[in-house]
C-alpha positions as CSV (number, residue, x, y, z in Angstrom):
1,X,-13.5,-24.9,-19.5
2,X,-17.0,-24.2,-18.4
3,X,-18.4,-26.7,-15.8
4,X,-21.9,-27.7,-16.4
5,X,-22.5,-30.6,-14.1
6,X,-21.5,-32.0,-10.6
7,X,-19.3,-34.5,-12.4
8,X,-17.4,-31.7,-14.1
9,X,-17.0,-29.9,-10.8
10,X,-15.8,-33.0,-9.0
11,X,-13.4,-33.9,-11.8
12,X,-11.9,-30.4,-11.8
13,X,-11.4,-30.5,-8.0
14,X,-9.7,-33.9,-7.9
15,X,-10.9,-34.5,-4.3
16,X,-14.5,-34.2,-3.5
17,X,-14.0,-34.0,0.3
18,X,-11.6,-31.1,-0.1
19,X,-13.9,-29.5,-2.5
20,X,-16.8,-29.5,-0.1
21,X,-14.7,-28.6,2.9
22,X,-13.5,-25.5,1.1
23,X,-16.7,-24.5,-0.5
24,X,-17.2,-20.7,-0.9
25,X,-21.0,-20.9,-0.7
26,X,-21.0,-19.0,2.7
27,X,-23.3,-19.4,5.6
28,X,-26.5,-21.4,5.1
29,X,-29.3,-18.8,4.9
30,X,-33.0,-19.2,5.9
31,X,-34.3,-16.7,3.4
32,X,-36.7,-13.7,3.5
33,X,-38.0,-14.2,7.0
34,X,-36.6,-11.6,9.5
35,X,-33.8,-12.8,11.7
36,X,-35.8,-11.9,14.9
37,X,-39.2,-10.4,15.6
38,X,-38.6,-9.9,19.3
39,X,-35.4,-11.8,20.4
40,X,-34.4,-15.3,19.7
41,X,-34.4,-16.3,23.4
42,X,-38.1,-15.3,23.9
43,X,-39.0,-16.8,20.5
44,X,-37.5,-20.2,21.6
45,X,-39.2,-19.9,25.0
46,X,-42.6,-19.3,23.5
47,X,-42.8,-22.7,21.7
48,X,-42.5,-24.3,25.1
49,X,-44.5,-21.8,27.2
50,X,-47.2,-20.1,25.0
51,X,-47.4,-20.3,21.2
52,X,-45.3,-19.4,18.1
53,X,-45.9,-18.7,14.5
54,X,-43.3,-20.2,12.1
55,X,-43.2,-18.8,8.5
56,X,-42.1,-21.8,6.5
57,X,-42.9,-20.3,3.2
58,X,-39.4,-19.6,1.8
59,X,-36.7,-22.1,2.9
60,X,-37.9,-25.3,1.4
61,X,-38.4,-26.7,-2.1
62,X,-41.8,-27.9,-3.1
63,X,-42.4,-30.7,-5.6
64,X,-45.8,-31.6,-6.9
65,X,-46.0,-35.1,-8.4
66,X,-49.3,-36.1,-10.1
67,X,-50.5,-38.5,-12.7
68,X,-51.9,-42.1,-12.9
69,X,-48.6,-43.6,-11.7
70,X,-47.8,-41.0,-9.0
71,X,-48.1,-43.4,-6.1
72,X,-46.3,-46.2,-7.9
73,X,-43.5,-43.9,-8.8
74,X,-43.0,-42.5,-5.3
75,X,-43.3,-45.9,-3.8
76,X,-40.3,-46.9,-6.0
77,X,-38.3,-43.8,-5.2
78,X,-38.7,-43.7,-1.4
79,X,-38.2,-46.4,1.3
80,X,-41.6,-45.8,2.8
81,X,-44.5,-48.1,2.5
82,X,-47.5,-46.6,0.6
83,X,-49.8,-49.4,1.7
84,X,-51.6,-47.3,4.3
85,X,-51.0,-43.9,2.7
86,X,-54.6,-42.7,2.5
87,X,-55.9,-39.3,1.3
88,X,-55.4,-36.4,3.7
89,X,-52.3,-37.9,5.3
90,X,-48.6,-37.1,5.4
91,X,-45.5,-39.1,5.7
92,X,-41.8,-38.6,6.2
93,X,-40.4,-39.4,2.7
94,X,-36.9,-40.8,2.6
95,X,-35.0,-41.9,-0.6
96,X,-31.8,-43.8,-0.6
97,X,-29.2,-44.6,-3.4
98,X,-28.8,-48.1,-4.8
99,X,-26.0,-48.5,-2.2
100,X,-28.5,-47.7,0.7
101,X,-27.1,-44.2,1.5
102,X,-29.6,-41.5,2.5
103,X,-30.2,-38.9,-0.2
104,X,-32.2,-36.6,2.0
105,X,-35.8,-36.3,3.2
106,X,-39.1,-34.4,2.7
107,X,-42.6,-34.4,4.1
108,X,-45.0,-35.8,1.6
109,X,-48.7,-35.0,1.5
110,X,-51.4,-37.0,-0.4
111,X,-54.0,-34.6,-1.7
112,X,-55.7,-36.9,-4.2
113,X,-55.3,-40.5,-5.4
114,X,-53.0,-39.2,-8.1
115,X,-51.4,-36.1,-6.5
116,X,-48.8,-35.7,-3.9
117,X,-46.9,-32.6,-2.6
118,X,-43.4,-33.0,-1.2
119,X,-41.8,-30.3,0.9
120,X,-38.2,-30.1,2.1
121,X,-34.6,-29.5,1.1
122,X,-33.1,-29.6,-2.4
123,X,-31.3,-33.0,-2.4
124,X,-34.5,-35.0,-2.3
125,X,-36.3,-32.7,-4.7
126,X,-33.3,-33.1,-7.2
127,X,-33.4,-36.9,-6.8
128,X,-37.2,-37.2,-7.3
129,X,-37.0,-35.0,-10.4
130,X,-34.1,-37.1,-11.8
131,X,-35.9,-40.4,-11.3
132,X,-38.8,-39.0,-13.2
133,X,-36.5,-37.8,-16.0
134,X,-34.8,-41.1,-16.5
135,X,-37.9,-43.3,-16.1
136,X,-41.0,-44.1,-18.1
137,X,-43.5,-43.3,-15.4
138,X,-46.8,-41.6,-16.3
139,X,-46.3,-38.7,-14.0
140,X,-45.9,-35.0,-14.2
141,X,-43.7,-32.9,-11.9
142,X,-43.9,-29.2,-11.0
143,X,-41.1,-27.9,-8.9
144,X,-41.1,-24.7,-6.9
145,X,-37.5,-24.1,-5.6
146,X,-36.9,-22.4,-2.3
147,X,-36.7,-18.6,-2.3
148,X,-33.3,-17.0,-3.1
149,X,-31.0,-16.8,-0.2
150,X,-30.2,-13.2,-0.9
151,X,-33.0,-11.7,-3.0
152,X,-31.4,-8.2,-2.8
153,X,-34.7,-6.4,-3.0
154,X,-36.2,-8.4,-5.8
155,X,-39.8,-9.6,-5.4
156,X,-40.2,-13.2,-4.2
157,X,-43.0,-15.5,-5.3
158,X,-43.9,-19.0,-4.3
159,X,-46.6,-21.4,-5.2
160,X,-47.8,-21.7,-1.6
161,X,-47.4,-20.0,1.7
162,X,-46.8,-22.3,4.7
163,X,-47.2,-21.5,8.3
164,X,-47.0,-23.5,11.5
165,X,-48.6,-22.5,14.8
166,X,-47.6,-24.5,17.8
167,X,-47.2,-24.4,21.6
168,X,-49.4,-25.2,24.5
169,X,-51.7,-22.3,23.9
170,X,-52.0,-22.9,20.1
171,X,-55.4,-24.6,20.4
172,X,-56.9,-21.3,21.7
173,X,-55.7,-19.6,18.5
174,X,-57.0,-22.4,16.3
175,X,-60.5,-22.0,17.8
176,X,-60.6,-18.2,17.3
177,X,-59.3,-18.3,13.7
178,X,-61.6,-21.2,12.8
179,X,-64.7,-19.6,14.3
180,X,-65.3,-22.5,16.6
181,X,-63.7,-25.8,17.7
182,X,-61.4,-27.4,15.1
183,X,-61.6,-31.0,14.1
184,X,-59.6,-33.5,16.2
185,X,-56.8,-34.2,13.7
186,X,-54.6,-37.1,14.4
187,X,-50.8,-36.8,14.2
188,X,-49.6,-36.5,10.6
189,X,-53.2,-36.4,9.3
190,X,-54.7,-33.5,7.4
191,X,-58.1,-31.9,7.6
192,X,-59.7,-28.6,6.5
193,X,-60.2,-25.6,8.8
194,X,-61.1,-21.9,8.5
195,X,-58.6,-19.1,8.7
196,X,-61.0,-16.1,8.6
197,X,-62.7,-16.3,5.2
198,X,-60.2,-18.8,3.8
199,X,-60.6,-22.6,3.8
200,X,-57.2,-24.1,4.3
201,X,-55.6,-27.5,4.8
202,X,-54.1,-28.2,8.2
203,X,-51.5,-30.9,9.1
204,X,-51.3,-32.1,12.7
205,X,-47.6,-31.7,13.4
206,X,-45.1,-30.1,15.9
207,X,-41.5,-29.4,15.0
208,X,-40.2,-28.2,18.4
209,X,-41.8,-30.9,20.5
210,X,-45.1,-29.1,21.2
211,X,-48.6,-29.5,19.7
212,X,-49.3,-27.6,16.5
213,X,-50.9,-27.4,13.1
214,X,-49.2,-26.6,9.7
215,X,-51.4,-24.8,7.2
216,X,-50.8,-23.9,3.6
217,X,-52.6,-22.3,0.6
218,X,-52.0,-20.0,-2.4
219,X,-49.1,-17.6,-1.9
220,X,-51.3,-14.7,-2.7
221,X,-53.1,-15.3,0.5
222,X,-50.0,-15.1,2.8
223,X,-50.5,-11.7,4.3
224,X,-54.2,-12.2,4.8
225,X,-53.7,-15.5,6.5
226,X,-50.9,-14.2,8.7
227,X,-53.0,-11.2,9.8
228,X,-55.9,-13.4,10.8
229,X,-53.5,-15.7,12.9
230,X,-52.1,-12.7,14.7
231,X,-55.5,-11.1,15.3
232,X,-56.9,-14.5,16.5
233,X,-54.0,-14.8,19.0
234,X,-54.8,-11.3,20.3
235,X,-58.5,-12.1,20.6
236,X,-57.7,-15.3,22.5
237,X,-55.3,-13.5,24.9
238,X,-52.4,-15.7,23.8
239,X,-48.8,-14.4,23.8
240,X,-48.0,-15.5,20.3
241,X,-44.4,-14.9,19.1
242,X,-43.5,-14.8,15.5
243,X,-40.3,-16.8,15.1
244,X,-37.4,-15.4,13.1
245,X,-34.8,-17.3,11.1
246,X,-32.3,-17.3,13.9
247,X,-34.4,-19.2,16.4
248,X,-36.3,-21.3,13.7
249,X,-33.3,-23.4,12.8
250,X,-32.8,-24.5,16.4
251,X,-36.3,-26.0,17.0
252,X,-35.2,-29.4,15.7
253,X,-32.6,-29.7,18.5
254,X,-35.4,-30.3,21.1
255,X,-37.5,-32.6,18.8
256,X,-34.7,-34.8,17.4
257,X,-34.7,-34.4,13.6
258,X,-31.3,-34.2,11.8
259,X,-32.1,-31.9,8.9
260,X,-29.0,-31.9,6.7
261,X,-27.1,-35.2,6.4
262,X,-24.6,-35.1,3.5
263,X,-26.4,-36.6,0.4
264,X,-24.8,-40.0,-0.3
265,X,-24.5,-39.4,-4.0
266,X,-20.9,-38.6,-4.7
267,X,-19.8,-42.2,-5.3
268,X,-21.2,-45.2,-7.3
269,X,-21.4,-46.1,-10.9
270,X,-24.3,-46.7,-13.2
271,X,-27.4,-44.6,-12.0
272,X,-25.2,-42.6,-9.7
273,X,-22.7,-41.6,-12.4
274,X,-25.7,-40.6,-14.5
275,X,-27.1,-38.6,-11.7
276,X,-23.9,-36.6,-11.1
277,X,-23.8,-35.9,-14.8
278,X,-27.4,-34.6,-14.6
279,X,-27.0,-32.4,-11.5
280,X,-25.9,-28.9,-12.4
281,X,-22.6,-27.2,-11.5
282,X,-24.6,-24.8,-9.4
283,X,-26.7,-27.5,-7.6
284,X,-26.9,-27.9,-3.8
285,X,-24.7,-31.0,-4.1
286,X,-22.0,-29.1,-6.1
287,X,-21.9,-26.0,-4.0
288,X,-22.6,-27.2,-0.5
289,X,-20.1,-27.3,2.3
290,X,-18.9,-29.7,4.9
291,X,-17.7,-28.2,8.2
292,X,-16.2,-29.7,11.3
293,X,-13.3,-31.6,12.9
294,X,-13.9,-34.9,11.1
295,X,-11.7,-35.2,8.0
296,X,-11.6,-38.3,5.8
297,X,-10.3,-38.9,2.3
298,X,-13.3,-41.2,1.7
299,X,-16.5,-39.2,1.2
300,X,-18.6,-42.2,2.1
301,X,-17.4,-41.9,5.7
302,X,-19.7,-38.9,5.8
303,X,-22.8,-40.8,4.6
304,X,-25.5,-42.2,6.8
305,X,-28.1,-44.9,6.3
306,X,-31.8,-45.0,7.4
307,X,-31.2,-47.2,10.3
308,X,-28.7,-44.8,11.8
309,X,-31.1,-41.9,11.6
310,X,-34.0,-44.0,13.2
311,X,-35.9,-44.4,9.9
312,X,-35.6,-48.2,9.7
313,X,-38.9,-49.1,11.3
314,X,-41.1,-47.7,8.5
315,X,-39.3,-49.2,5.5
316,X,-41.8,-50.8,3.2
317,X,-40.1,-54.1,2.6
318,X,-42.9,-55.4,0.4
319,X,-42.1,-52.6,-2.2
320,X,-39.5,-52.7,-4.9
321,X,-37.8,-49.5,-4.0
322,X,-34.4,-48.2,-5.0
323,X,-31.8,-49.4,-2.5
324,X,-33.9,-52.2,-1.1
325,X,-31.2,-54.9,-1.6
326,X,-28.5,-52.8,0.1
327,X,-30.8,-52.1,3.1
328,X,-31.6,-55.8,3.4
329,X,-27.9,-56.4,3.9
330,X,-27.5,-53.5,6.3
331,X,-30.5,-54.1,8.6
332,X,-28.9,-56.8,10.7
333,X,-25.5,-55.1,10.9
334,X,-24.1,-53.0,13.8
335,X,-25.4,-49.7,12.6
336,X,-24.8,-46.5,14.5
337,X,-27.7,-44.8,16.4
338,X,-29.0,-41.3,16.6
339,X,-28.5,-39.4,19.9
340,X,-28.5,-36.0,21.4
341,X,-25.2,-34.6,22.7
342,X,-25.5,-32.2,25.7
343,X,-22.4,-30.0,25.7
344,X,-20.5,-29.3,28.9
345,X,-21.3,-25.7,29.9
346,X,-17.8,-25.0,31.4
347,X,-16.1,-26.2,28.2
348,X,-18.4,-24.0,26.1
349,X,-17.6,-21.0,28.2
350,X,-13.9,-21.7,27.9
351,X,-14.2,-21.7,24.1
352,X,-16.1,-18.4,24.0
353,X,-13.7,-16.8,26.5
354,X,-10.8,-17.5,24.3
355,X,-12.1,-14.9,21.8
356,X,-11.6,-12.2,24.6
357,X,-7.8,-12.8,24.9
358,X,-6.1,-10.3,22.5
359,X,-3.0,-11.5,20.8
360,X,-3.7,-15.2,21.4
361,X,-5.1,-17.9,19.1
362,X,-8.7,-18.6,19.9
363,X,-11.0,-21.6,19.6
364,X,-13.6,-21.8,16.8
365,X,-16.3,-19.3,17.6
366,X,-19.6,-20.6,18.8
367,X,-22.3,-18.5,17.4
368,X,-25.7,-18.2,19.1
369,X,-28.2,-19.7,18.9
370,X,-27.0,-21.6,15.8
371,X,-23.2,-22.2,15.4
372,X,-23.4,-24.4,12.2
373,X,-21.1,-22.9,9.7
374,X,-21.6,-25.3,6.8
375,X,-24.6,-27.0,5.1
376,X,-23.4,-30.3,6.6
377,X,-21.6,-30.5,9.9
378,X,-19.3,-33.4,10.9
379,X,-17.5,-33.1,14.3
380,X,-15.6,-36.0,15.8
381,X,-16.9,-37.5,19.0
382,X,-14.2,-39.4,20.8
383,X,-13.7,-41.9,23.6
384,X,-10.2,-43.0,24.8
385,X,-8.7,-41.7,21.6
386,X,-11.1,-43.5,19.3
387,X,-13.8,-41.9,17.2
388,X,-17.1,-43.3,18.4
389,X,-19.6,-40.9,16.9
390,X,-20.2,-37.8,14.8
391,X,-22.0,-34.6,15.8
392,X,-24.1,-33.4,12.8
393,X,-26.3,-30.4,13.8
394,X,-25.9,-28.1,16.8
395,X,-27.3,-25.1,18.5
396,X,-28.3,-23.5,21.8
397,X,-31.6,-24.2,23.5
398,X,-32.8,-21.3,25.8
399,X,-35.4,-23.7,27.1
400,X,-32.8,-26.2,28.3
401,X,-30.1,-23.6,29.0
402,X,-27.5,-25.6,27.2
403,X,-25.8,-26.3,23.9
404,X,-27.1,-29.4,22.1
405,X,-26.3,-31.3,19.0
406,X,-27.7,-34.2,17.1
407,X,-25.6,-37.0,15.7
408,X,-24.8,-40.7,15.6
409,X,-22.7,-42.9,17.8
410,X,-21.5,-46.5,17.7
411,X,-24.1,-49.1,18.8
412,X,-22.3,-49.8,22.2
413,X,-22.4,-46.2,23.4
414,X,-25.0,-45.7,26.1
415,X,-27.1,-42.8,27.3
416,X,-25.3,-41.0,30.1
417,X,-21.8,-41.8,28.7
418,X,-19.6,-38.7,28.7
419,X,-17.5,-38.4,25.5
420,X,-15.3,-35.7,24.0
421,X,-16.2,-33.7,20.9
422,X,-13.5,-32.0,18.9
423,X,-14.8,-28.6,18.1
424,X,-13.3,-26.7,15.2
425,X,-11.3,-27.7,12.1
426,X,-7.7,-28.9,12.0
427,X,-4.8,-26.8,10.8
428,X,-6.4,-23.5,11.6
429,X,-9.5,-24.0,9.5
430,X,-10.4,-24.4,5.9
431,X,-11.0,-22.0,2.9
432,X,-14.7,-21.7,3.7
433,X,-15.8,-18.0,3.8
434,X,-17.8,-18.9,6.9
435,X,-14.7,-20.1,8.9
436,X,-12.3,-17.8,10.7
437,X,-8.8,-18.9,11.6
438,X,-9.0,-20.8,14.9
439,X,-7.6,-23.7,16.9
440,X,-9.5,-26.8,18.0
441,X,-11.1,-27.4,21.4
442,X,-12.2,-30.4,23.3
443,X,-15.7,-30.2,24.6
444,X,-17.2,-32.8,26.9
445,X,-20.6,-34.1,25.7
446,X,-23.1,-36.3,27.5
447,X,-25.0,-38.8,25.4
448,X,-28.7,-37.9,26.0
449,X,-32.1,-39.1,24.7
450,X,-33.6,-38.2,21.3
451,X,-35.9,-36.2,21.3
452,X,-34.3,-34.2,24.2
453,X,-37.5,-32.3,25.0
454,X,-39.8,-34.3,27.4
455,X,-42.9,-33.1,25.6
456,X,-41.7,-34.6,22.3
457,X,-40.6,-37.8,23.9
458,X,-43.9,-38.4,25.8
459,X,-46.5,-36.9,23.5
460,X,-45.5,-37.4,19.9
461,X,-47.1,-40.3,18.0
462,X,-44.4,-42.9,17.2
463,X,-42.3,-41.5,14.4
464,X,-38.8,-41.1,13.3
465,X,-38.3,-38.6,16.1
466,X,-39.3,-40.9,18.9
467,X,-38.2,-44.4,17.7
468,X,-35.2,-45.3,19.7
469,X,-32.6,-48.0,19.0
470,X,-30.3,-49.7,21.4
């Protein structure tokens, strides 16, 4: 029988955890952008020492919401307060389910009183589109999905290009491409600047813990805008590095954002059952993969709530948003907290060395700079034989010369504690095409600050990256 919805896929599998742990989707791909322009080590180094150009035009969905009730609709769907959401500002938009589980997140821009643009991964885009479909809101939605993971030579078109220029030397580039000093844009505010002959919107942002601007405009202008940025860097004498897809995905390790928690949508009745019936059999939620040493029969053990990810401080409690009642119950509980795990170098080298011993079983390979092998990672973090945390997104930082991962730990775990992460999957691995046969390893991890990069900790405006709990 043909499966047409997520519900169909789940019913056919019989066990949603095993379904996701054995997904055949393959490696998560950052599409279209070249893997490297120079080499990923120098590309990482450049966002700390000089300047980088991120091409963000292809790996994220874009959703445009407009209409007389656009603000009211989004205020209902997300946990954020819209009370101080003026024009030319951006926010980190986070929706949760009625049970309070995080669905995902996007960056939301307010272009007009009645028009918003959301940019990010598919789970939140799906949820926003569903809420519009089942409601009676006077809003219109236009969705531009991310570029194909493997376009195989076919032309790729998007509504907008999106670039980010950042690093300590980025302001020199801004002045050259603007033809003079740029406005003093506050963090997560938007203003207009020049890029050659084009007038573009610019968001004050910084994904890797360094100052920067994110700019966007019609996709047809992409090559012109890129050429102006590159020429402006040359004219300013700045060593600007274009960043390929290999290094790009690691920038969040230094700045502290967990990009891909499992959408908490696989359980629940009522609206949630209707949502699973609405989602397609080829949706992100139906085809995504869970990877890692943590195995539970209860899919909810992989979910997270906003407090655990550091998002609790900007919940708009005066709004009537989906999941409010559940979050009111959770807020005074002993929620886990977000941390950075610094991996022990000797243990990492031991894992890698095992692959150079012919005829012997080896540990799960650690790819560089990004060893994630599933769309959602879940590795057990242990203390005295008890699971006290979960590692959720990992990679190597050339700037810090160490492996790092982001995750959550129990409330009583402290910075500086040395814990043990179980690396690799049990029983030799799962049926994922991205997982070779292997054995598990114990890797010591030190609980460290989030963000890990000093620049991000000290110079970011207070945000979900810098807010610390416990």
